[in-house]
C-alpha positions as CSV (number, residue, x, y, z in Angstrom):
1,M,76.3,8.8,104.1
2,Q,78.5,11.7,103.3
3,Q,82.0,11.6,105.0
4,D,84.4,14.4,105.8
5,G,86.3,15.6,103.2
6,T,83.9,14.2,100.5
7,I,80.7,15.8,98.7
8,L,77.7,13.5,98.3
9,I,76.6,13.1,94.8
10,G,73.9,10.4,95.5
11,K,73.1,6.8,96.3
12,S,73.6,3.9,94.5
13,A,72.2,0.2,95.2
14,S,75.0,-0.4,97.6
15,K,76.3,2.8,98.7
16,Y,76.5,6.5,98.9
17,E,78.5,8.1,96.0
18,A,80.8,10.8,96.9
19,L,83.5,13.1,95.3
20,A,86.7,13.0,97.5
21,L,87.7,16.8,97.8
22,R,91.5,16.0,97.6
23,L,90.8,14.4,94.0
24,A,88.3,17.2,92.9
25,N,91.0,19.1,91.1
26,R,91.4,16.2,88.7
27,H,88.6,17.6,86.9
28,G,85.2,16.1,85.6
29,L,82.8,15.3,82.9
30,I,78.8,15.7,83.4
31,T,77.0,14.6,80.2
32,G,73.5,13.6,79.3
33,A,70.7,14.5,77.0
34,T,68.3,17.6,77.2
35,G,66.2,17.2,80.4
36,T,67.9,14.5,81.9
37,G,69.0,16.4,85.0
38,K,72.5,17.8,84.2
39,T,71.5,21.3,85.7
40,V,70.1,20.1,89.0
41,T,73.4,17.6,89.2
42,L,75.5,20.8,88.4
43,Q,73.6,22.6,91.2
44,T,74.0,20.0,93.9
45,L,78.0,19.8,93.0
46,A,78.2,23.4,93.4
47,E,76.5,23.6,96.7
48,G,78.2,21.0,98.0
49,F,81.6,22.5,97.1
50,S,80.5,25.9,98.8
51,R,79.4,24.2,101.9
52,V,83.2,23.0,102.3
53,G,84.5,26.5,101.4
54,V,85.4,26.2,97.9
55,P,84.4,28.9,95.5
56,V,82.8,28.0,92.3
57,F,82.3,29.6,88.8
58,T,79.4,28.7,86.8
59,A,77.6,29.7,83.9
60,D,73.8,30.1,83.8
61,I,72.7,29.1,80.5
62,K,69.0,29.2,80.9
63,G,68.7,31.4,84.2
64,D,67.5,28.2,86.3
65,L,70.9,28.4,88.4
66,S,70.1,31.6,89.7
67,G,67.8,30.0,92.4
68,I,70.9,28.9,94.3
69,S,71.0,32.1,95.7
70,A,67.5,31.6,97.3
71,M,66.2,29.4,100.2
72,G,65.2,26.1,98.7
73,N,61.5,25.7,97.8
74,S,61.1,22.1,99.2
75,L,59.6,20.8,95.9
76,P,57.7,17.7,96.6
77,P,60.0,15.5,94.2
78,F,63.2,16.8,95.8
79,V,62.2,16.0,99.4
80,K,60.7,12.6,98.3
81,R,64.1,12.1,96.6
82,A,66.0,12.8,100.0
83,E,63.9,10.4,101.7
84,E,64.4,7.7,99.1
85,I,68.2,7.8,99.6
86,G,68.1,8.4,103.3
87,V,69.7,11.8,103.8
88,P,67.7,14.7,105.4
89,Y,66.2,17.4,103.1
90,Q,66.9,20.8,104.6
91,A,66.2,24.0,102.6
92,D,69.1,26.3,102.5
93,Q,70.5,29.2,100.2
94,F,74.3,30.2,99.2
95,P,76.5,33.0,98.9
96,V,76.2,34.1,95.3
97,V,77.7,37.0,93.3
98,F,76.0,37.4,90.0
99,W,78.2,38.4,86.6
100,D,77.1,39.6,83.3
101,L,79.1,40.7,80.2
102,F,76.6,43.2,79.4
103,G,76.4,44.4,83.0
104,V,72.7,44.0,83.3
105,Q,72.0,40.8,85.3
106,G,75.1,41.0,87.4
107,H,78.4,42.8,87.8
108,P,80.1,43.8,84.3
109,I,82.9,41.7,83.5
110,R,85.7,43.1,81.2
111,A,89.1,42.4,80.0
112,T,91.7,44.4,78.0
113,V,92.3,43.6,74.2
114,A,96.1,43.0,75.5
115,E,94.8,40.5,78.1
116,M,92.6,38.6,75.4
117,G,95.8,38.2,73.4
118,P,96.0,37.3,69.5
119,L,95.2,33.9,69.4
120,L,92.0,34.0,71.4
121,L,91.0,37.2,69.3
122,A,91.6,35.5,66.1
123,R,89.3,32.7,67.4
124,L,86.8,35.4,68.4
125,L,86.8,37.0,65.0
126,E,86.8,33.6,63.0
127,L,90.2,34.7,61.2
128,N,92.0,32.5,58.9
129,E,95.7,31.7,59.1
130,V,96.9,34.9,57.1
131,Q,94.6,37.1,58.9
132,E,95.8,35.8,62.3
133,G,99.4,36.4,61.3
134,V,98.6,40.1,60.7
135,L,96.9,40.1,64.1
136,N,99.9,38.7,65.7
137,I,102.0,41.3,63.9
138,L,99.7,44.2,65.0
139,F,100.1,43.0,68.7
140,R,103.8,42.8,68.4
141,Y,104.2,46.4,67.0
142,A,101.9,47.8,69.7
143,D,104.0,46.0,72.6
144,E,107.2,47.3,71.0
145,N,105.9,50.9,70.6
146,G,104.0,51.2,74.2
147,L,100.7,51.5,72.5
148,L,98.1,50.2,75.1
149,L,95.6,47.9,73.6
150,L,92.7,48.3,76.0
151,D,89.1,48.1,74.3
152,L,88.0,47.7,70.7
153,K,88.4,51.6,70.0
154,D,92.1,50.9,70.5
155,L,92.3,47.9,68.2
156,R,90.1,49.8,65.3
157,A,92.5,52.7,65.5
158,M,95.7,50.2,65.3
159,L,93.7,48.5,62.2
160,A,92.9,51.9,60.5
161,E,96.7,52.9,60.9
162,L,98.0,49.6,59.5
163,G,95.7,49.4,56.7
164,Q,96.1,53.1,55.5
165,N,99.8,53.8,56.1
166,K,101.9,51.9,53.4
167,E,105.1,53.1,54.9
168,L,104.1,51.2,58.0
169,Q,103.0,48.3,56.2
170,A,106.5,48.1,54.4
171,Q,108.5,48.7,57.8
172,L,106.6,45.6,59.5
173,Q,106.6,43.4,56.2
174,A,110.5,43.6,56.3
175,A,110.6,42.5,59.8
176,Y,107.8,40.0,60.2
177,G,106.4,39.1,56.8
178,N,103.6,40.2,54.4
179,V,100.9,42.7,55.7
180,S,98.2,43.5,52.9
181,S,95.7,46.0,53.1
182,A,93.0,43.4,52.2
183,S,93.9,41.3,55.0
184,V,93.6,44.4,57.7
185,G,90.4,45.1,55.9
186,A,88.9,41.6,56.5
187,I,89.8,41.9,60.2
188,Q,88.2,45.4,60.4
189,R,84.8,43.8,58.8
190,Q,85.0,41.0,61.3
191,L,85.5,43.4,64.2
192,L,82.3,45.3,63.1
193,V,80.5,41.8,63.2
194,L,81.7,41.3,66.9
195,E,80.7,44.9,67.9
196,N,77.0,44.2,66.4
197,Q,77.1,41.2,69.0
198,G,77.8,43.3,71.9
199,A,81.2,42.5,72.6
200,T,82.2,46.5,73.3
201,H,80.7,45.9,76.6
202,F,83.5,43.1,77.2
203,F,86.3,45.0,76.1
204,G,88.0,47.7,78.7
205,E,88.5,48.7,82.2
206,P,88.5,48.1,84.9
207,A,89.5,44.6,83.9
208,L,88.1,41.7,86.0
209,D,90.8,40.7,88.9
210,I,90.3,37.0,88.8
211,R,90.9,37.1,92.5
212,D,87.5,38.4,93.2
213,F,86.2,35.0,92.2
214,M,88.4,33.5,95.3
215,A,86.1,34.3,98.3
216,V,84.0,32.8,101.1
217,D,81.6,34.5,103.3
218,A,81.5,35.2,106.9
219,D,80.4,31.6,107.6
220,G,83.3,30.3,105.6
221,R,81.0,29.2,102.7
222,G,82.6,29.4,99.2
223,R,81.3,32.2,97.2
224,I,79.2,30.8,94.0
225,N,79.9,33.2,91.0
226,V,77.2,32.8,88.5
227,L,77.5,34.2,85.0
228,A,74.4,35.3,83.6
229,A,74.7,33.8,79.8
230,E,71.1,33.6,78.3
231,K,71.9,36.8,76.2
232,L,75.3,35.7,75.9
233,M,74.6,32.4,74.5
234,Q,73.3,34.3,71.4
235,S,76.8,34.5,70.5
236,P,78.1,31.2,71.4
237,R,81.6,32.1,70.1
238,L,81.9,35.1,72.5
239,Y,80.6,32.7,75.1
240,A,83.2,30.1,74.6
241,T,86.1,32.3,74.0
242,F,85.3,34.3,77.0
243,L,85.4,31.2,79.3
244,L,88.6,30.0,77.8
245,W,90.0,33.3,78.5
246,M,88.9,33.1,82.1
247,L,90.7,29.7,82.5
248,S,93.8,31.0,81.0
249,E,93.5,33.9,83.5
250,L,93.0,31.9,86.4
251,F,96.2,29.6,85.4
252,E,98.1,32.6,85.4
253,A,97.1,34.4,88.5
254,M,97.3,31.4,90.8
255,P,100.5,29.9,92.2
256,E,101.6,26.4,91.8
257,V,100.0,24.6,95.2
258,G,100.7,20.8,94.6
259,D,98.2,18.3,96.3
260,L,95.7,20.2,98.3
261,D,93.0,18.8,100.6
262,K,90.4,20.6,98.6
263,P,90.4,23.0,95.4
264,K,90.8,26.5,95.6
265,L,88.2,26.8,93.0
266,V,86.0,24.8,90.8
267,F,85.1,26.0,87.3
268,F,81.9,24.6,85.6
269,F,82.3,25.0,82.0
270,D,78.6,24.4,80.5
271,E,77.5,23.9,76.8
272,A,81.4,22.6,76.6
273,H,80.9,21.8,73.0
274,L,80.9,25.2,71.8
275,L,84.5,25.4,73.2
276,F,85.8,22.8,70.9
277,E,83.5,23.2,67.8
278,N,85.5,24.1,64.4
279,A,88.8,25.0,67.0
280,P,92.0,25.2,65.2
281,P,94.6,22.5,66.1
282,A,96.5,25.2,67.8
283,L,93.8,26.2,69.9
284,L,93.0,22.4,70.8
285,T,96.5,21.6,71.7
286,S,96.2,25.1,74.0
287,I,93.1,24.0,75.8
288,E,94.4,20.6,76.5
289,Q,97.6,22.0,77.8
290,V,95.6,24.4,80.3
291,V,93.4,21.5,81.5
292,R,96.3,19.3,82.4
293,L,98.2,22.1,84.0
294,I,95.7,24.0,85.7
295,R,95.2,21.4,88.5
296,S,98.5,21.9,89.7
297,K,97.0,25.6,90.7
298,G,94.3,23.8,92.8
299,V,91.6,24.4,90.0
300,G,89.0,21.7,89.1
301,V,87.3,22.2,85.5
302,Y,84.2,20.3,85.1
303,F,82.9,20.1,81.6
304,V,79.0,20.1,81.2
305,T,77.6,18.9,77.8
306,Q,75.1,16.7,76.1
307,N,77.4,14.2,74.1
308,P,80.6,12.7,75.5
309,L,81.9,13.1,72.0
310,D,82.1,16.5,72.3
311,V,85.2,16.6,74.3
312,P,88.4,15.6,72.3
313,D,89.9,12.5,73.6
314,K,92.9,14.2,74.8
315,V,91.0,16.6,77.0
316,G,88.7,13.6,78.0
317,A,91.4,11.5,79.2
318,Q,92.2,14.2,81.8
319,L,88.5,14.2,83.3
320,G,88.7,11.5,85.9
321,N,85.3,12.2,87.9
322,R,82.3,11.2,85.7
323,I,78.6,11.5,85.8
324,Q,76.7,10.1,83.0
325,H,72.9,11.0,82.6
326,A,70.6,9.5,80.1
327,L,71.4,9.3,76.5
328,R,69.4,8.6,73.2
329,A,70.5,5.9,70.9
330,F,68.4,6.3,67.6
331,T,71.0,7.7,65.1
332,P,74.3,6.2,64.4
333,R,76.0,9.3,66.0
334,E,74.2,8.9,69.4
335,Q,74.7,4.9,69.2
336,K,78.6,5.6,68.9
337,A,78.1,8.2,71.6
338,V,76.5,5.6,74.2
339,K,79.6,3.0,73.4
340,A,82.0,5.6,73.7
341,A,80.7,6.8,77.1
342,A,80.7,3.2,78.2
343,E,83.9,2.6,77.3
344,T,85.2,5.5,79.7
345,F,84.1,3.8,82.8
346,R,85.6,0.9,84.9
347,A,83.0,-1.9,84.4
348,N,80.5,-3.0,86.7
349,P,80.1,-7.1,86.4
350,G,76.3,-6.2,87.6
351,F,75.1,-4.6,84.6
352,S,75.8,-3.7,81.1
353,T,77.1,0.2,80.9
354,S,76.1,0.8,77.5
355,D,72.5,-0.7,78.0
356,V,71.8,1.0,81.2
357,I,72.6,4.6,79.7
358,T,69.9,4.4,77.5
359,K,67.5,3.5,80.3
360,L,68.4,6.0,83.2
361,N,65.7,8.1,84.4
362,V,65.4,11.9,84.8
363,G,67.6,12.6,88.1
364,E,69.5,9.0,87.6
365,A,73.1,8.7,86.6
366,L,76.0,6.5,85.9
367,V,78.9,7.8,88.4
368,S,82.5,7.0,88.8
369,V,84.8,9.2,90.7
370,L,88.6,9.1,91.5
371,E,89.4,7.3,94.8
372,G,92.3,5.9,96.9
373,K,95.3,6.8,94.7
374,G,93.6,8.4,91.8
375,S,92.1,5.0,90.2
376,P,88.4,5.4,89.0
377,S,85.8,3.7,91.0
378,M,83.6,1.0,89.8
379,V,80.7,2.6,87.7
380,E,77.3,2.5,89.9
381,R,73.9,3.3,88.9
382,T,72.8,6.4,91.1
383,W,70.1,8.6,92.3
384,I,71.4,12.1,92.2
385,A,70.8,13.8,95.7
386,P,68.7,16.7,95.4
387,P,69.9,20.5,95.8
388,A,68.9,22.3,98.8
389,G,68.9,25.7,97.1
390,R,65.9,27.0,95.1
391,V,65.7,25.1,91.7
392,G,64.7,27.6,89.0
393,P,65.2,31.4,88.5
394,I,65.1,33.9,91.2
395,T,62.9,37.1,90.3
396,P,64.3,40.2,88.9
397,E,63.5,42.2,92.1
398,E,65.4,39.2,93.9
399,R,68.5,39.5,91.5
400,K,68.5,43.2,92.0
401,A,68.3,43.0,95.8
402,L,71.4,40.6,95.7
403,M,73.4,42.8,93.5
404,R,72.5,45.7,95.9
405,E,74.2,43.6,98.8
406,S,77.3,42.3,96.9
407,P,80.4,42.5,98.2
408,I,81.8,44.1,95.1
409,R,79.1,46.1,94.0
410,D,80.8,49.2,93.1
411,R,84.0,47.6,92.1
412,Y,83.2,47.5,88.5
413,T,80.5,49.9,87.8
414,T,82.2,52.7,86.6
415,T,84.0,52.4,83.1
416,I,87.7,53.8,82.9
417,D,88.8,55.4,79.7
418,R,92.6,56.4,79.9
419,E,95.0,57.2,77.4
420,S,95.9,54.2,75.4
421,A,96.5,53.4,71.6
422,A,93.5,55.3,70.1
423,E,94.7,58.5,71.7
424,M,98.4,57.9,71.3
425,L,98.0,57.5,67.7
426,A,95.8,60.6,67.0
427,A,98.5,62.6,69.0
428,R,101.3,61.3,66.8
429,A,99.3,62.0,63.6
430,E,98.6,65.5,64.9
431,K,102.2,66.0,65.8
432,A,103.3,64.8,62.2
433,A,100.7,67.1,60.6
434,E,102.1,69.9,62.6
435,A,105.7,69.2,61.7
436,A,104.7,68.7,57.8
437,S,103.2,72.2,57.9
438,G,105.9,73.5,59.7
439,G,108.4,72.7,57.0
440,G,109.2,69.3,58.5
441,G,108.2,67.6,55.3
442,I,107.9,63.6,54.7
443,G,110.8,63.3,57.0
444,G,109.2,64.9,60.0
445,M,105.6,63.3,59.1
446,L,107.5,59.7,59.3
447,G,109.3,60.8,62.5
448,G,106.1,61.5,64.0
449,L,104.5,58.4,63.0
450,F,107.3,55.9,63.6
451,G,109.5,57.9,66.0
452,G,110.1,55.5,69.1
453,G,107.3,54.2,71.0
454,S,106.6,56.6,73.8
455,A,106.4,54.7,77.3
456,A,103.0,53.4,78.3
457,P,101.0,55.9,80.0
458,T,100.1,55.4,83.4
459,G,97.2,58.0,84.0
460,G,94.4,59.1,81.8
461,R,91.2,60.5,80.7
462,G,89.3,57.9,82.9
463,A,90.4,60.0,86.0
464,A,89.1,63.2,84.5
465,K,85.8,61.5,83.5
466,T,85.1,59.7,87.5
467,T,83.3,61.8,89.9
468,P,85.2,62.3,93.4
469,S,82.8,59.8,95.3
470,L,83.0,57.3,92.6
471,A,86.8,57.7,92.4
472,E,87.2,56.8,95.9
473,K,85.1,53.4,95.1
474,I,87.0,52.3,92.1
475,A,90.6,53.6,93.1
476,T,91.8,49.9,94.0
477,S,90.4,48.5,90.6
478,A,91.8,51.5,88.6
479,A,95.3,50.9,90.1
480,R,95.4,47.2,89.6
481,S,94.1,47.8,86.1
482,V,96.6,50.1,85.4
483,A,99.5,48.1,86.7
484,S,98.4,45.0,85.0
485,S,98.0,46.6,81.5
486,V,101.2,48.4,81.6
487,G,103.0,45.0,82.9
488,R,101.6,43.2,79.9
489,Q,102.3,45.4,77.1
490,V,105.7,47.2,77.8
491,G,108.8,45.5,77.0
492,A,109.6,43.4,74.3
493,A,108.3,40.8,72.3
494,I,104.7,39.5,72.8
495,V,105.1,36.6,75.4
496,R,101.9,36.5,77.1
497,G,102.1,34.2,80.4
498,V,103.9,31.5,81.7
499,L,102.6,29.4,78.8
500,G,104.2,31.5,76.1
501,S,101.8,32.9,73.4
502,L,99.2,29.9,74.4
503,L,96.2,32.0,75.1
504,G,97.2,35.4,76.0
505,G,96.8,36.8,79.4
506,R,99.6,38.1,82.0
507,R,103.1,38.6,80.9
C-alpha cells in the first residue's frame, strides 16, 4: 500500500509500486503505443502529485484530461481495478485551472517576442542558419536601441525597417555581419505563415507570470494547470516551442533549492516527439541542459510519447522514473524500439523485459522508479492504479463555470498594447520626415533613424485602452509585465537568462 512520501502508481505481483516524492524531480518517461493507457497513467500521477500539494502542468491533447477537474464517474473497469489491486476506489475531483493559447477554452497565455528570444523564434519560424543569424542581429539592434519587442507587430515593424533601410543594413553589416534584404524577406514570409496559424494570440501582454502555476488550493492540494491543446496541435511546432519556452521560463524564474522532500512543480510534456523532431543540434544541446539543470530548481519533467526512441539518448539518460506501456513490434523500427526500451530497465530475472513489452494489457505497464540513493528499482509488470477524477472530457458548460470561478479569472483577460518598437519606429520615421522637410536633409533623416536609442517606455497606449474597472483588475499583471520587459531588453548585448543565449527568457 502507498506510504507517506510516495505516490501510488499501481501494484505488481509482489508489491505496490510507488514513486518517491524526494526523487520525483529526477524526471521521468511514460511511453507506449496509442490506446495502451498513457493518458490514464498521466492522470493518475497528476492526481497523486496534487494530493500531496505539488502543482502540476500538463497539456490536454485530446480534451480527455479536462475530466480531472470533475468528480470521478466510478466507471466499472476502474472500480474493478481498484478492487483487484487492493485499494479503495473513492471518486474525487481536483483544483484545475484551464489555459489556452487562443483564449477560448482557458485563460489566455501570452509571451512577449523578447521573452521568446531569437533561438526559439528561429525554431518556430523554421529559419535556416543564415536567417537565424539575421534574427539575432535584429534582437541585438533592438536591445541596444531600447526598442521593446512585445508582439508580432513589433517584429514586423523591425523587419520592415531592416529590409527597406539600406543605410541600416550597412551599419549592422559592418558591426555584426551580412544582412541581406533577401534574408529579411524570407523571415517576413515565415512570419506570415506563423500568423496564419494563430500565433498572433500568443505574443503580447500581459505576459504569463510563471508563478501563477505554483499554487495550492485552500485544502493544500496542488493546482493542476491544464493547457487546452486540441487546436494548438494543428500547429505542432508552435505547441512544442511554446512548452519549451515554458520550461526555460521555469528555469529562469525559480531559485536553486537543492534536494527537497517533494518537487515544487511537475511538468508533463505530452507528445514529446514534437520537441525533438528536426531540431538543430544547438537546440538539442539546449534542451539537454535545461532538463539536466532544472531538477535543482525542484521541477520534475515527465515526457510522454509513443516510442522511447523519440527521446534522444542524452535526454533519456536523465529520465530516472519510467513507465512503459505496450509496444508493437511489427516493423524493424518498432522492434528496435522494443529492444531499446527493454535495455533502459534494470532487468528482472523473473521475465524477459523485451518479450513482456509486446504482451502488456491496456492499463498495464512495466514500471521502474528511483529508490534509495537514486538507483533504479528492478522492473516490475504492474497494473496501474485507477484515477479518482472523471475519465473523459467535461462539458463546455462545466468548463465555462470553472473558468468563471478561477482564482486568476481576470488577470490575463484584457490585452495591453503599450508603446513598443512599432510605435517608436513610426515616431522616428515621422521625426526624420519632418527634419527632412524642414531643411535637415539626409543628415537630419539619418539622425532621426539612427540617433541614439530612446529609453524603453514604462507606459503606453494600453492604459488608454483599458476601462477604469478593468484597469484595477489587471494593474498588478501590467506592472509585472512592464518591469519584466524593460528588464529584459534595456541594456547591453542580448544575454537572456542564466543560460546565456540558450533559450531566450529572462535577463
